[in-house]
C-alpha positions as CSV (number, residue, x, y, z in Angstrom):
1,M,33.6,-98.4,-186.5
2,T,32.1,-102.0,-186.0
3,I,28.2,-102.6,-186.0
4,T,28.5,-103.3,-182.1
5,E,30.6,-100.0,-181.6
6,L,27.8,-98.1,-183.8
7,V,25.1,-99.8,-181.7
8,K,26.3,-98.9,-178.8
9,R,26.8,-95.3,-179.7
10,A,23.3,-95.0,-180.5
11,Y,22.1,-96.7,-177.1
12,E,23.9,-93.9,-175.4
13,L,22.5,-90.9,-177.6
14,G,19.3,-92.2,-176.9
15,A,18.2,-93.4,-180.6
16,S,15.5,-95.5,-181.4
17,D,17.4,-96.5,-184.9
18,L,20.4,-96.2,-186.3
19,H,21.1,-95.8,-190.6
20,L,23.5,-97.1,-192.2
21,V,23.4,-95.6,-195.9
22,H,26.7,-95.5,-198.0
23,G,27.7,-92.4,-198.9
24,L,26.5,-91.0,-195.7
25,P,27.8,-90.8,-192.1
26,P,25.7,-93.1,-189.6
27,Y,22.4,-91.2,-188.6
28,F,20.6,-91.5,-185.5
29,R,16.9,-90.9,-185.2
30,I,16.9,-89.0,-181.6
31,D,13.5,-87.8,-180.4
32,G,11.7,-88.1,-184.0
33,Q,14.6,-86.3,-185.8
34,I,17.6,-88.2,-188.0
35,C,20.8,-86.8,-186.6
36,E,24.1,-87.0,-187.1
37,D,27.3,-87.7,-184.9
38,G,30.0,-86.5,-186.7
39,L,31.3,-89.6,-187.8
40,E,33.0,-90.6,-190.8
41,R,31.3,-91.2,-194.3
42,L,30.3,-94.8,-194.9
43,T,32.2,-96.4,-198.0
44,D,30.8,-99.4,-200.1
45,A,33.2,-101.9,-198.3
46,E,32.0,-100.5,-195.1
47,C,28.1,-100.7,-196.1
48,M,28.9,-104.3,-197.7
49,L,30.3,-105.8,-194.3
50,Y,27.8,-104.4,-192.1
51,A,25.1,-106.2,-194.5
52,K,27.4,-109.4,-194.0
53,V,27.2,-109.0,-190.2
54,L,23.7,-108.3,-189.8
55,A,22.5,-110.8,-192.3
56,G,24.9,-113.9,-190.8
57,S,24.4,-117.0,-192.6
58,R,21.0,-115.6,-194.5
59,F,23.5,-113.3,-196.5
60,G,22.3,-115.5,-199.7
61,T,18.9,-114.3,-199.3
62,L,19.4,-111.1,-199.0
63,V,21.3,-111.2,-202.3
64,Q,18.5,-113.0,-203.8
65,N,15.6,-111.1,-202.5
66,G,16.8,-107.2,-202.1
67,E,15.8,-107.0,-198.8
68,L,16.0,-108.8,-195.2
69,D,14.0,-108.8,-191.9
70,G,15.3,-110.0,-188.6
71,G,16.4,-109.8,-185.2
72,C,19.5,-109.8,-183.1
73,K,21.1,-109.0,-180.0
74,I,23.9,-106.9,-180.3
75,A,26.3,-105.6,-177.4
76,D,23.6,-107.1,-175.2
77,I,21.4,-105.0,-177.0
78,R,18.0,-106.9,-178.5
79,C,17.9,-105.3,-182.0
80,R,15.2,-105.4,-185.0
81,L,16.9,-104.8,-188.8
82,N,16.5,-104.5,-192.0
83,V,18.8,-105.1,-194.7
84,F,18.4,-103.7,-198.5
85,M,19.6,-102.8,-201.5
86,Q,19.6,-99.3,-203.1
87,Q,21.1,-98.4,-205.9
88,G,23.7,-100.6,-206.3
89,H,24.5,-100.7,-202.7
90,Y,23.6,-102.1,-199.1
91,S,21.4,-100.0,-196.6
92,S,20.9,-100.9,-193.3
93,V,18.6,-100.0,-190.8
94,I,18.8,-101.0,-186.7
95,R,16.3,-100.2,-184.6
96,L,16.8,-100.7,-180.7
97,L,14.2,-102.4,-178.4
98,R,14.1,-101.3,-174.9
99,D,14.0,-103.8,-172.2
100,K,12.8,-101.9,-169.5
101,I,8.8,-101.7,-169.5
102,P,7.6,-98.4,-167.9
103,K,4.5,-98.4,-165.3
104,L,1.5,-97.5,-166.8
105,D,1.7,-94.3,-164.7
106,E,4.6,-93.3,-165.8
107,L,3.9,-92.3,-169.3
108,G,1.5,-89.5,-169.1
109,L,-1.4,-91.1,-170.8
110,P,-5.0,-90.0,-169.9
111,D,-6.6,-91.2,-166.7
112,A,-9.1,-93.7,-168.4
113,V,-6.5,-95.6,-169.8
114,A,-5.8,-97.0,-166.2
115,E,-9.3,-98.6,-167.0
116,F,-7.7,-100.8,-170.0
117,P,-6.2,-103.2,-168.2
118,W,-9.5,-104.2,-166.5
119,Y,-11.9,-104.8,-169.1
120,R,-13.0,-108.4,-169.2
121,Q,-13.1,-109.1,-172.5
122,G,-13.6,-107.3,-176.3
123,I,-11.3,-105.0,-178.1
124,V,-9.3,-102.1,-177.4
125,L,-7.3,-100.3,-180.3
126,V,-4.1,-98.7,-179.8
127,T,-3.7,-96.3,-182.7
128,G,-0.8,-94.1,-184.3
129,E,2.0,-93.7,-186.8
130,A,4.9,-95.5,-186.7
131,G,7.0,-94.3,-183.7
132,S,4.2,-93.0,-181.5
133,G,4.8,-95.2,-178.8
134,K,1.9,-97.9,-179.5
135,S,4.0,-100.6,-178.4
136,T,5.8,-99.1,-175.2
137,T,2.1,-98.5,-174.1
138,L,0.6,-101.7,-174.9
139,A,3.6,-103.2,-173.1
140,S,2.9,-101.0,-170.1
141,I,-0.5,-102.1,-170.2
142,L,-0.2,-106.1,-170.0
143,D,2.6,-105.8,-167.9
144,H,0.1,-103.8,-165.7
145,I,-2.4,-107.0,-165.9
146,N,1.1,-109.3,-165.2
147,H,1.6,-107.8,-161.7
148,T,-2.0,-107.0,-160.8
149,Q,-4.2,-110.3,-161.9
150,Q,-4.2,-114.0,-162.5
151,K,-4.4,-114.5,-166.5
152,H,-2.9,-116.0,-169.1
153,I,-1.5,-113.8,-171.8
154,L,-0.7,-114.6,-175.2
155,T,1.1,-111.9,-177.6
156,L,1.7,-112.0,-181.4
157,E,4.3,-109.8,-182.1
158,D,6.5,-109.1,-185.1
159,P,8.8,-109.2,-183.9
160,V,8.9,-109.7,-180.4
161,E,9.4,-106.1,-178.9
162,Y,9.5,-106.3,-175.2
163,I,9.9,-109.6,-172.7
164,Y,7.9,-109.7,-169.8
165,T,9.2,-111.4,-166.7
166,P,5.8,-113.4,-165.4
167,D,4.7,-112.5,-162.1
168,K,1.4,-113.6,-161.9
169,C,0.4,-114.1,-165.3
170,V,1.2,-117.2,-167.5
171,I,2.7,-115.2,-170.8
172,N,3.7,-116.7,-174.2
173,Q,5.1,-114.3,-176.4
174,R,4.9,-115.4,-179.8
175,A,7.1,-114.4,-183.1
176,V,5.1,-114.0,-186.3
177,G,7.4,-115.6,-188.9
178,K,9.4,-117.8,-186.3
179,D,6.8,-119.3,-184.2
180,T,3.5,-118.8,-186.4
181,K,2.9,-118.5,-189.9
182,S,0.5,-115.1,-189.4
183,F,-1.1,-113.2,-187.3
184,S,-4.0,-114.8,-188.4
185,N,-2.9,-118.1,-188.0
186,G,-1.7,-117.4,-184.3
187,L,-4.9,-116.0,-183.7
188,R,-7.1,-118.7,-184.5
189,A,-4.5,-121.4,-183.0
190,A,-5.0,-119.0,-179.6
191,L,-8.6,-119.8,-179.2
192,R,-7.5,-123.2,-178.2
193,E,-4.7,-122.1,-176.2
194,D,-6.7,-120.7,-173.5
195,P,-5.6,-117.1,-173.7
196,D,-7.5,-114.4,-171.2
197,V,-5.6,-111.5,-172.8
198,I,-4.4,-111.4,-176.5
199,L,-2.3,-108.9,-178.1
200,V,-2.1,-108.5,-182.0
201,G,0.6,-106.6,-183.2
202,Q,-0.7,-105.8,-186.5
203,M,-4.5,-105.4,-187.5
204,H,-4.2,-104.9,-190.9
205,D,-5.6,-107.6,-192.8
206,P,-8.9,-109.1,-193.1
207,D,-8.4,-112.4,-192.2
208,T,-6.5,-111.2,-188.7
209,I,-9.3,-108.2,-187.8
210,E,-12.0,-111.1,-188.5
211,A,-10.1,-113.1,-186.4
212,A,-9.9,-110.7,-183.6
213,L,-13.8,-109.9,-183.7
214,T,-13.9,-113.6,-183.4
215,A,-11.9,-113.7,-180.4
216,A,-13.4,-110.7,-178.6
217,E,-16.7,-112.7,-179.2
218,M,-15.8,-115.8,-177.5
219,G,-15.1,-113.6,-173.9
220,H,-11.4,-112.7,-174.7
221,L,-9.9,-109.0,-174.3
222,V,-7.9,-108.8,-177.3
223,F,-5.5,-105.6,-177.7
224,G,-4.4,-104.4,-181.6
225,T,-2.8,-101.8,-183.2
226,V,-3.8,-99.7,-186.3
227,H,-1.8,-97.2,-188.1
228,T,-4.6,-94.3,-187.8
229,N,-4.3,-91.1,-186.2
230,S,-8.2,-90.8,-184.5
231,A,-10.9,-93.1,-183.4
232,A,-13.1,-92.6,-186.1
233,D,-10.4,-93.0,-189.2
234,S,-9.8,-96.6,-186.7
235,V,-13.6,-97.8,-187.5
236,D,-13.1,-96.7,-191.0
237,R,-10.1,-98.7,-191.8
238,I,-11.0,-101.6,-190.1
239,V,-14.2,-101.7,-191.9
240,G,-12.7,-100.4,-195.2
241,A,-10.0,-103.9,-194.9
242,F,-13.6,-105.5,-196.2
243,P,-15.4,-106.2,-199.4
244,A,-18.5,-103.8,-199.6
245,D,-21.0,-106.7,-199.3
246,R,-19.1,-107.5,-195.7
247,Q,-18.7,-104.2,-194.1
248,Q,-22.5,-104.3,-192.5
249,Q,-21.4,-107.2,-190.7
250,I,-18.1,-106.3,-189.9
251,R,-19.9,-103.1,-188.4
252,Q,-21.9,-105.3,-186.5
253,Q,-19.3,-107.1,-184.8
254,L,-17.2,-104.1,-184.5
255,S,-20.1,-102.1,-182.8
256,M,-20.6,-105.2,-180.0
257,T,-16.7,-105.9,-179.5
258,L,-14.8,-102.8,-179.9
259,R,-14.4,-101.1,-175.9
260,A,-12.1,-98.5,-176.7
261,V,-9.7,-97.0,-178.7
262,L,-6.4,-94.6,-177.8
263,S,-4.7,-92.8,-180.4
264,Q,-1.3,-91.1,-179.7
265,E,1.5,-88.8,-181.2
266,L,4.6,-87.8,-179.9
267,L,5.3,-84.5,-180.9
268,P,8.9,-82.4,-180.5
269,R,8.7,-80.6,-177.1
270,K,8.7,-76.5,-177.8
271,Y,11.9,-76.3,-174.8
272,G,14.0,-78.5,-173.3
273,G,14.3,-81.0,-176.1
274,G,12.3,-84.3,-176.2
275,R,8.8,-85.5,-177.2
276,V,5.3,-85.0,-175.4
277,L,2.5,-87.4,-175.7
278,A,-1.0,-86.2,-177.4
279,C,-3.7,-88.5,-177.3
280,E,-7.6,-89.3,-178.3
281,V,-9.5,-91.4,-175.9
282,M,-12.9,-93.1,-177.2
283,K,-14.3,-95.5,-174.7
284,V,-17.5,-96.9,-176.3
285,D,-20.8,-95.9,-174.8
286,G,-24.7,-96.7,-176.4
287,A,-24.4,-94.1,-178.7
288,I,-20.6,-94.7,-180.5
289,R,-22.2,-98.3,-180.8
290,D,-24.9,-97.2,-182.7
291,L,-22.9,-94.6,-184.8
292,I,-20.6,-97.3,-185.2
293,R,-23.1,-99.9,-186.6
294,E,-24.8,-97.2,-188.7
295,G,-21.8,-96.4,-190.7
296,R,-21.8,-92.8,-189.0
297,T,-18.4,-92.5,-188.0
298,P,-18.3,-88.8,-188.9
299,C,-20.5,-88.1,-185.8
300,I,-18.0,-89.9,-183.7
301,Q,-16.0,-87.1,-183.1
302,N,-18.8,-85.1,-181.8
303,S,-20.2,-87.9,-179.4
304,I,-16.5,-88.0,-177.9
305,Q,-16.6,-84.4,-177.2
306,M,-20.0,-84.6,-175.4
307,T,-18.7,-87.5,-173.0
308,E,-15.7,-85.9,-172.1
309,A,-17.1,-86.2,-168.7
310,A,-16.8,-89.8,-168.7
311,G,-12.5,-89.7,-169.7
312,N,-13.1,-89.0,-173.5
313,I,-10.9,-86.8,-175.1
314,L,-10.6,-85.4,-178.5
315,M,-7.1,-84.9,-180.0
316,E,-8.3,-81.3,-181.1
317,H,-8.2,-81.0,-177.1
318,T,-5.2,-82.4,-176.3
319,L,-3.2,-80.4,-178.4
320,E,-4.8,-77.4,-177.4
321,S,-4.0,-77.9,-173.9
322,L,-0.2,-79.0,-174.7
323,F,0.1,-75.4,-176.8
324,E,-1.3,-73.4,-173.9
325,K,0.6,-74.9,-171.4
326,G,3.6,-73.9,-173.7
327,Q,4.8,-77.7,-174.1
328,I,4.4,-77.3,-178.3
329,S,4.9,-74.5,-180.5
330,I,2.1,-73.0,-182.7
331,E,3.7,-74.5,-185.7
332,T,3.9,-78.1,-183.8
333,Y,0.2,-77.7,-182.7
334,Q,-1.2,-76.0,-186.2
335,S,0.4,-79.3,-188.1
336,A,-0.8,-82.0,-185.7
337,L,-4.4,-81.1,-185.9
338,H,-6.6,-83.1,-187.9
339,N,-9.1,-80.5,-188.7
340,P,-7.0,-77.9,-190.3
341,F,-9.6,-75.4,-189.9
342,R,-9.8,-75.3,-186.3
343,T,-6.4,-73.7,-185.7
344,K,-5.5,-71.7,-183.5
345,E,-4.2,-67.9,-183.8
346,E,-0.9,-67.3,-182.3
347,S,-1.3,-64.6,-179.3
């Protein structure tokens, strides 16, 4: 099969990713699971051809470096791709990027998330492992702003995943590596580009984090992602990105600028296939601000629990609710718990 035919098949199956590996049939990631579709095993010649087609004029770079990132349209479907060498053969992974941005109220998110588009300034983090739906959540939040407020939205992404159609907002979408050298460079430039809302696709390195904190201090609303599974872990990850002699300063800045953290996971549904969303929400109040500044992040979980009436919710409570409603299995419930000592006995 050609690359075009394989991508079309992946789209028809509802797959998020397509894997092409020598000696194996094409594999599709569907609802988080790697599946095959009864296709023939791929030969070395086929994998080489796929690599050449995907790399195009950059094939020499692939040969030299052993791997290549990129993006392209295949069968009118926007794709993110990585081609790489393994054991002397070429492998390719193609992620299918969806064009339709779902409405915020269609995602099954906690009610508190509906407040995020209306924040005037500060930092909002959406966290979770790869494939947990962070990009979709952020796209829905930004598109809600696009349709309800008159703002300038600036995004920094690697790659650009969702394409917005400007409505009430002016929107600029910059691809890292193509439109700007790095997230931190793009953020520093953003301060001179009159944004109201800034999306930072990844907040991993100290330069990017510091630039995001500065942007929030200057009155911008900054949305960012971190690969963590809880609000407390997100705070520790950001602070831990800096050397020890700077961490207290970062805690101070973060305590003053952080508005909310949404942590999410997509878990296999017990019946009927598909996945169900589990979330933790932390809206920062005075008590949590003090905990961040004082470095008492282990106490954040208790503070979230005490303020659930205000819209906060612990991941453990979300998981318990999903289990009691029969939406996830006992095995999924127990494996997803962050605190293994709080498992629920199977009834």
